[in-house]
N, C-alpha and C positions, 0 to 999 in steps of 0.2 A: 473491589471488595472480595476478600478471600471467601471460599465456600464455607469455611466454618462459621463465618459471621452470619450466614442465612440460618436462622433458627428453624424455619418451616422448609423442610426438604421438598415438600409438594410444590411450593413456589419455584423452586430451582428446577425440577422436572417439567413444570408447565412452561417455563421460559425455554428450556431446551427443546421440548417438543414443538413448542410454537415457532421458534426460529427454524428448526428443521423443516417444518411443513411450509413455512414461507419461502425457504430456500428451494424446496422441491417444486412448489407451484410456479415460482419465478422461472426455473429451468425448464419445466414442463411446457410453459407457455410458449417458449421458443421451439424446443425440440419436439414436443408432442403435438401441438395444435398447428404450427406452421412449418414443421420440419420437412414436409414433402412438397411445399410450395415454393415458388420463386420469390425471393425477398427483392424489393425494388432497389435499384442501384444506389439512390441517395441514402437509404437505410443501411446498406452494406458499407457505405463509405462512413457514416456516422459510427457504425458499431466497430470499425477497424480502429478508431481512436479511443475507444472505451478503456482498454488497459493503460494507456499512457495518461489518460485523464484521471484515473484512480491512484496511479503511483504517487503523485505529489501529495494527495490526501492522506496517504498511508505513511509517507516518509517524513512530511513536514513536522508533525508533533515530535518526532524523535530528534530532529534537528534543532528546533526552537526550544523544546522543553524536555530535554533528555532525562530519563529517570536516573541515569548513572551520575548525574551531577545534582540531583535533587530538584530538577526542574529549572535550573539556571542555564542560560545559553552558554555554549562551550565553543571557544574560537576554533578548536580542531574540527569540530562537526559543521560549523558554519563555513569554514574554508573548504572543507571536503564537498559540501553541497554546492558552493559556487563553482568549484573546479569541475564537479560532475555536470552542471548545467552548461558550463562553457565548453567542455569537450563534447557534449551531446549536440550542442548547436554547431560547433565547428565541424566535427567529423561526421555528424548525422548517423552515429552508431551507438546503439544502446549498450553493447557490450564494452566498447571503448570507454564510454562515460562511467559505466559501473566500475570498470577496472581502474580508471584514473581516480574516481571517488574513493574507493577502497584503499588504494595506495596512499593517497593524501591523508585519509583519516588515520591510517595505521602509523604513517610518518609523523602526523600531527600529535597523535596520542603519545607516541614514544618521545617526540621532541619537546612537547609542553609538559609532559608528565602526567 
């Protein structure tokens, strides 16, 4: 929804301030409240996987329902996602996976039009 569609600007600012406060409180809970204490090993292990668990949730909508095609699946994006997953599993390297995915996406968009 574009910002111009929101008639009441106070609603917009309430949402912005509310999300900002929620973000601050979430970060403060880790850094401010338990920042000087030791975190148990099992929790550290779980937190290590948090970024990699969030990436599919951020990337999947752009692969399955890309805005560039009006929400229709695109063979170039699907192929790039499959190559990214395969390279990531095979080489166990995030940079190699991202690089291969970008290369296949660019070649796919160029080749398929």
